[in-house]
C-alpha positions in Angstrom: 0.0 0.0 0.0 1.4 3.4 -1.0 1.3 6.3 1.3 2.0 10.0 0.7 3.3 12.0 3.7 3.6 15.7 3.9 6.1 16.7 6.6 7.1 20.2 7.7 10.7 20.4 8.6 12.2 22.7 11.3 15.8 22.3 10.1 15.6 21.7 6.3 16.2 18.6 4.2 19.8 17.9 5.1 19.4 16.7 8.7 16.2 14.8 7.7 18.0 13.0 4.9 21.0 12.2 7.1 18.6 10.7 9.7 16.8 8.7 7.1 19.9 7.2 5.6 21.0 6.1 9.1 17.6 4.6 10.0 16.2 3.2 6.7 16.7 -0.3 8.1 14.1 0.5 10.8 11.5 1.5 8.1 12.3 -1.7 6.3 11.9 -3.8 9.5 8.4 -2.4 9.8 7.6 -3.6 6.3 8.0 -0.2 4.6 10.2 1.0 1.7 11.0 4.5 0.5 9.8 5.3 -3.0 10.5 9.1 -3.0 11.6 11.8 -0.6 12.2 15.5 -1.5 11.4 19.0 -0.6 9.7 21.7 -2.7 12.1 23.6 -5.0 11.6 26.9 -3.2 11.0 25.6 0.3 13.6 23.3 1.9 11.2 22.8 4.9 8.3 21.3 3.0 9.0 17.6 2.6 7.0 15.0 0.6 7.7 11.4 1.2 6.1 8.5 -0.7 6.5 5.1 1.0 5.2 1.6 0.1 4.1 -0.6 3.0 3.4 -4.3 3.0 0.1 -3.9 4.8 -2.0 -1.5 6.9 -0.5 -3.2 9.9 3.0 -2.4 8.7 2.1 1.3 8.4 0.6 1.2 11.9 3.7 -0.5 13.3 5.9 2.3 11.7 3.6 5.0 13.0 3.5 3.7 16.5 7.3 3.3 16.9 8.0 5.9 19.6 11.8 5.5 19.4 11.8 6.2 15.6 9.3 9.1 16.1 11.8 10.7 18.5 14.7 10.2 16.1 12.6 11.8 13.3 11.6 14.7 15.5 15.2 15.3 16.6 16.1 15.6 12.8 13.5 18.4 12.5 10.4 16.5 11.4 7.4 18.4 12.8 5.3 15.3 13.5 2.3 17.1 14.9 1.6 18.8 11.6 2.4 15.9 9.3 -0.2 14.6 7.0 -0.7 11.0 5.8 -2.6 10.2 2.6 -3.4 6.7 1.6 -3.2 6.2 -2.1 -5.6 4.1 -4.1 -5.1 0.3 -4.4 -4.4 0.7 -8.1 -1.4 2.9 -7.5 1.9 1.7 -9.0 5.6 2.6 -8.9 6.7 0.9 -12.2 5.2 -0.5 -15.3 8.0 -3.2 -15.5 7.2 -6.6 -14.1 
């Protein structure tokens, strides 16, 4: 299941990206994979992240990981204003099989 997240950053993209690289294995352990992460061209504090989770339970596991939430917040992610949008079941990331 593909999820779009909108995250306001307090410290810009650099610290968030560094945090993600160090902790990507934790996302993977929850059954999630990064598809895309980037900020708006004119605003380094407006992050869009697209992730693919194995199941709704995997997303719930990721979202409820308090240790990882603290790590994300310490990197500047303003979790209280984050938005999560579930994409339709027909969403895809590649046309290649």
